[in-house]
C-alpha positions in Angstrom: 0.0 -0.1 0.2 1.2 3.6 -0.9 -0.1 6.3 1.3 0.2 9.8 1.0 0.1 12.9 3.7 -3.6 13.8 2.7 -5.0 10.2 2.5 -6.9 11.0 6.0 -8.4 14.2 4.3 -9.5 11.8 1.3 -11.1 9.5 3.8 -13.2 12.3 5.1 -14.3 14.1 1.9 -14.2 11.4 -0.9 -17.2 9.2 -1.5 -17.8 5.7 -2.6 -17.9 5.8 -6.3 -20.0 2.7 -6.8 -22.0 0.0 -5.3 -24.7 -0.3 -2.6 -23.1 2.8 -0.7 -22.4 4.8 -3.7 -22.1 8.7 -2.8 -21.4 7.7 1.0 -18.2 9.5 2.3 -15.6 6.7 2.9 -15.3 7.2 6.7 -19.0 6.8 7.0 -19.1 3.5 5.3 -20.5 0.8 7.6 -17.7 -1.3 9.4 -19.3 -4.6 8.0 -18.9 -3.4 4.4 -15.4 -2.2 4.8 -14.5 -5.5 6.6 -16.3 -7.5 3.6 -14.3 -5.6 1.1 -11.1 -6.3 3.0 -11.6 -10.0 3.1 -13.1 -10.3 -0.4 -10.1 -8.2 -1.8 -9.8 -4.5 -2.2 -9.8 -2.8 -5.7 -6.7 -2.0 -7.2 -5.5 1.6 -7.3 -6.0 4.7 -5.1 -9.5 3.6 -3.8 -8.0 0.1 -2.9 -5.4 1.9 -0.8 -7.8 4.1 1.0 -10.2 1.2 1.8 -7.4 -0.6 3.3 -6.6 2.4 5.5 -10.0 2.9 6.6 -10.2 -0.8 7.5 -7.3 -0.2 9.8 -8.9 2.8 11.1 -12.3 1.3 11.9 -10.7 -1.9 13.2 -8.7 0.3 15.9 -11.5 2.6 16.6 -9.6 5.5 15.3 -12.7 7.1 13.3 -12.6 10.2 15.5 -9.1 11.2 14.1 -10.8 11.5 10.7 -14.0 13.3 11.3 -12.4 16.6 12.3 -11.1 16.7 8.6 -14.4 17.1 6.9 -14.9 20.2 5.1 
């Protein structure tokens, strides 16, 4: 995984581009959905990297670090 300095901001502002939760901000995706994605295989590219980071954040209960970054 390749993380950048502003990835936490992206989690707070970027929306899911497809699927059942299309349009939902990444940080607001339900934890079971993120876990399902992680176990089934993350998408390639930046979205996959962000979902992998999101998995670790939700797994460790660190969402409160991302919430203040919303615009």
